[in-house]
VOGU-3710 file (C-alpha; in Angstrom, 3 decimals, decimal comma):
1> mrrpvneala> 0,000/0,000/0,000  2,045/2,979/-1,290  -0,389/5,779/-0,417  -0,566/7,015/3,199  -1,949/4,058/5,120  -5,056/5,738/6,518  -6,002/7,187/3,143  -5,650/3,804/1,459  -7,556/1,965/4,193  -10,521/4,332/3,908
11> ayvpvdavet> -11,481/2,665/0,629  -11,706/-0,784/2,224  -12,830/-0,604/5,873  -15,557/1,319/7,735  -14,404/4,891/8,304  -14,581/4,548/12,108  -12,253/1,538/11,951  -9,509/3,143/9,840  -7,382/4,395/12,731  -7,708/1,120/14,667
21> vsqllrehgv> -6,727/-1,018/11,675  -3,800/1,304/10,944  -2,686/1,072/14,580  -2,940/-2,744/14,557  -0,805/-2,898/11,405  1,876/-0,797/13,087  1,615/-2,571/16,431  2,048/-6,036/14,928  4,516/-5,061/12,203  2,231/-6,114/9,359
31> qlkisrdrlt> 2,464/-5,334/5,668  -1,056/-5,288/4,208  -1,504/-6,227/0,565  -4,752/-5,708/-1,344  -5,158/-8,583/-3,791  -7,305/-9,121/-6,838  -10,379/-11,345/-6,582  -8,954/-14,812/-5,819  -11,085/-17,878/-6,405  -9,673/-20,074/-3,649
41> klgdfkpsan> -9,289/-17,642/-0,730  -10,392/-14,285/0,598  -7,225/-13,537/2,530  -4,080/-15,078/3,946  -1,333/-14,557/6,504  2,373/-15,174/5,963  4,741/-14,892/8,939  7,924/-12,848/8,754  10,948/-14,570/7,251  14,516/-13,491/6,502
51> gsphrising> 13,950/-10,021/7,881  10,706/-9,363/6,007  7,610/-8,225/7,950  4,523/-10,317/8,610  2,189/-10,064/5,634  -1,596/-10,135/5,390  -3,284/-10,085/1,991  -7,015/-9,520/1,506  -9,144/-9,530/-1,636  -9,978/-5,984/-2,651
61> nlniyefllv> -13,456/-6,752/-4,007  -15,013/-7,346/-0,569  -17,422/-4,865/0,969  -16,121/-2,864/3,941  -17,578/-5,133/6,627  -16,403/-8,333/4,936  -12,944/-6,806/4,508  -12,764/-5,926/8,195  -13,827/-9,447/9,213  -11,227/-11,051/6,949
71> ffhelahlmv> -8,616/-8,683/8,400  -9,566/-9,805/11,919  -9,473/-13,448/10,744  -5,917/-13,102/9,411  -4,741/-10,906/12,287  -5,893/-13,645/14,674  -3,643/-16,087/12,782  -0,729/-13,671/13,243  -1,382/-13,176/16,961  -1,654/-16,914/17,583
81> yvahgrratp> 1,520/-17,534/15,571  3,446/-14,958/17,617  2,153/-16,411/20,910  2,390/-20,120/20,107  4,472/-20,550/16,954  3,513/-23,560/14,903  2,371/-25,498/17,983  -1,188/-24,195/17,588  -3,349/-25,632/14,828  -4,370/-23,090/12,117
91> hgkewkkvyg> -8,047/-22,841/13,151  -7,842/-24,404/16,584  -9,163/-23,216/19,927  -6,478/-20,525/20,308  -7,347/-18,961/16,956  -11,114/-19,175/17,575  -10,708/-17,405/20,918  -8,630/-14,554/19,463  -10,795/-14,118/16,354  -13,976/-14,105/18,418
101> slirrgveag> -12,496/-11,493/20,731  -11,503/-9,259/17,800  -15,023/-9,478/16,364  -16,589/-8,498/19,696  -14,183/-5,574/20,034  -15,207/-4,411/16,565  -18,894/-4,696/17,397  -18,495/-2,859/20,721  -16,538/-0,086/18,997  -19,363/0,438/16,492
111> yfhpsvcsll> -17,408/-0,591/13,399  -20,200/-2,774/11,981  -23,661/-1,790/10,788  -26,255/-2,155/13,590  -28,280/-4,618/11,497  -25,519/-7,249/11,699  -24,173/-6,685/15,224  -26,271/-9,316/17,000  -25,421/-11,914/14,333  -21,726/-11,105/14,627
121> tdysyrvkac> -21,740/-11,260/18,415  -23,456/-14,651/18,309  -20,999/-15,873/15,656  -18,017/-14,687/17,726  -18,811/-17,415/20,274  -19,162/-20,159/17,646  -16,382/-19,245/15,224  -15,670/-21,626/12,357  -12,871/-21,612/9,808  -15,057/-20,533/6,898
131> gvaatdvvra> -14,420/-17,726/4,428  -15,816/-14,525/5,932  -18,121/-15,984/8,566  -21,054/-18,372/8,908  -23,560/-18,405/6,048  -26,194/-16,405/7,950  -23,666/-13,651/8,661  -22,396/-13,564/5,080  -25,934/-13,410/3,739  -26,674/-10,405/5,968
141> lqafdrqqed> -23,454/-8,705/4,844  -24,466/-9,037/1,185  -26,728/-6,026/1,650  -23,574/-3,888/1,681  -21,920/-5,312/-1,433  -20,432/-2,866/-3,901  -22,265/-4,842/-6,586  -25,552/-4,999/-4,673  -27,415/-3,384/-7,565  -27,138/-6,713/-9,405
151> sgwqlldeia> -29,474/-9,058/-7,550  -28,306/-12,121/-9,479  -25,323/-12,722/-7,183  -25,662/-15,224/-4,346  -23,531/-17,504/-2,161  -22,007/-20,655/-3,607  -23,590/-22,383/-0,579  -26,977/-21,575/-2,113  -26,228/-23,127/-5,518  -27,353/-26,732/-6,014
161> enevfitrgg> -24,771/-29,481/-6,469  -23,950/-30,107/-10,145  -25,270/-26,663/-11,125  -23,208/-24,444/-13,428  -22,283/-20,981/-12,155  -20,136/-18,000/-13,046  -17,776/-16,132/-10,720  -17,335/-12,367/-10,547  -14,134/-12,808/-12,506  -16,051/-14,446/-15,363
171> rvfrkreklr> -14,911/-18,046/-14,753  -17,505/-20,777/-15,327  -17,668/-23,819/-13,019  -19,822/-26,786/-12,175  -20,380/-27,279/-8,447  -19,449/-30,651/-6,996  -19,390/-32,075/-3,459  -18,642/-30,149/-0,267  -15,379/-30,632/1,631  -15,785/-28,938/5,029
181> tryrclsvdd> -16,047/-25,188/4,208  -15,197/-25,462/0,503  -16,660/-27,142/-2,551  -14,950/-29,082/-5,284  -15,778/-27,159/-8,465  -14,954/-28,255/-12,002  -13,786/-25,512/-14,356  -15,717/-25,662/-17,617  -12,789/-24,029/-19,432  -9,792/-26,159/-18,442
191> hrvyllhgaa> -11,529/-29,103/-16,696  -9,401/-28,630/-13,583  -10,858/-28,959/-10,089  -10,730/-25,971/-7,740  -11,732/-25,706/-4,077  -13,984/-22,657/-3,680  -15,371/-21,128/-0,487  -19,050/-21,615/0,186  -19,168/-17,865/0,870  -17,969/-17,002/-2,647
201> kvkrhgstgt> -20,348/-14,732/-4,598  -21,512/-16,442/-7,796  -24,345/-16,344/-10,320  -26,279/-19,238/-11,868  -25,214/-19,907/-15,450  -27,197/-22,274/-17,685  -28,732/-25,649/-16,795  -27,300/-28,406/-14,624  -27,091/-31,362/-16,967  -24,969/-34,401/-16,062
//
């Protein structure tokens, strides 16, 4: 992020959260990278190595509340890594505790829209390792999408197995079976299998067939 940090963050997180996110980046020595729309993940954390800072990358196409949640998700990974190293499992009890706490802090500080606060607070006590959050939370957050004027977009979770769909990036897939929080999806173009989040925003495309 080459522009002044606060100015750059204002395009991605709720305005009231800008200073807090900026402070957390400084406090934890994090380099934040805004990524293009990735099919297989919404964000990731890479620990420091060979003198480089910790790095968090987040997809830039998320709405401001989704972006903030993914930031908290990845920051929780960083905090658990610093406290426990590789002894803690990636989405184990330590991570769930830290992520839940970050969500509640965000809710209490007024960073999220009032319409989703009760859902987020409830979710913070039953955290799972899914994309943004549980399906009910993600569905509520869709109201704030930058592309909300197009009502054809929905969650991959809501698409029937074997149905053909299109991603925001224009890729066409056929949905296969679920593997925990992701689905096996067959690319119509190159016939490769990709694992896509159930929280991915997609649109129905053609008939199901065989």
